[in-house]
N, C-alpha and C positions, 0 to 999 in steps of 0.2 A: 504494500499500500504506499502510495506517495503522499507526502504532505504538500498539497498545492494551495497557493494563495493568489488572489487577484492583485494585479499591479497596473497602475496607470502610467503609460510612457507619454510624456508631453513632447511637443514639437521639437524643442532644443535637443532633448536626449534622443528622440527618434532619429534626427539627423546625424548625431554622433554615432549611434549604433547601426545605422543604415537600415532601419525598419520603419514601418508606418506607425504613426502615433495612434494610440488606443489602448484598450484594456487587454492585458495578457495574463494567462495563468502561468505561474512560475513555481519552480521547485524552491526549496529552502536555499540551495546554492545560487539562485538567481537565474537559472537556465529557463528560457522560455519553453513552454510545453505546447500552448495553443494561443492563437490570436492572430491578428488583432480583433477584438470584439467591440461592437458599438457602445456597450454600456457595462457597468460593473455587474448588473443583473444577468446579462448575457454571459459574461465570463464565469460567474458563479454556477450558472446552469451547466456550462460546459465542464467545469470542474466536477460537478456532481455526476455527469455522464462518464467522465474518465475515471473517477474515483468515488463510486457511490458510498454514501454513509453506511456504516454498519447497521444490519438489521437487528433490532432488539427482540430477544426471544421472550415470549410470554410464559409466565410460570403459573 
């Protein structure tokens, strides 16, 4: 299981990195996993698709 989090890359940083500005899902190391996404919500949905939350078992 990967620990992914949303990260917004602004125009200045996107030019430096050579990517399109927008929201990206990133690993703890900072590596981009997916993106760019139009919004943080879209990015979070993609993170849930890549790394679904654990299913809680009923007792």
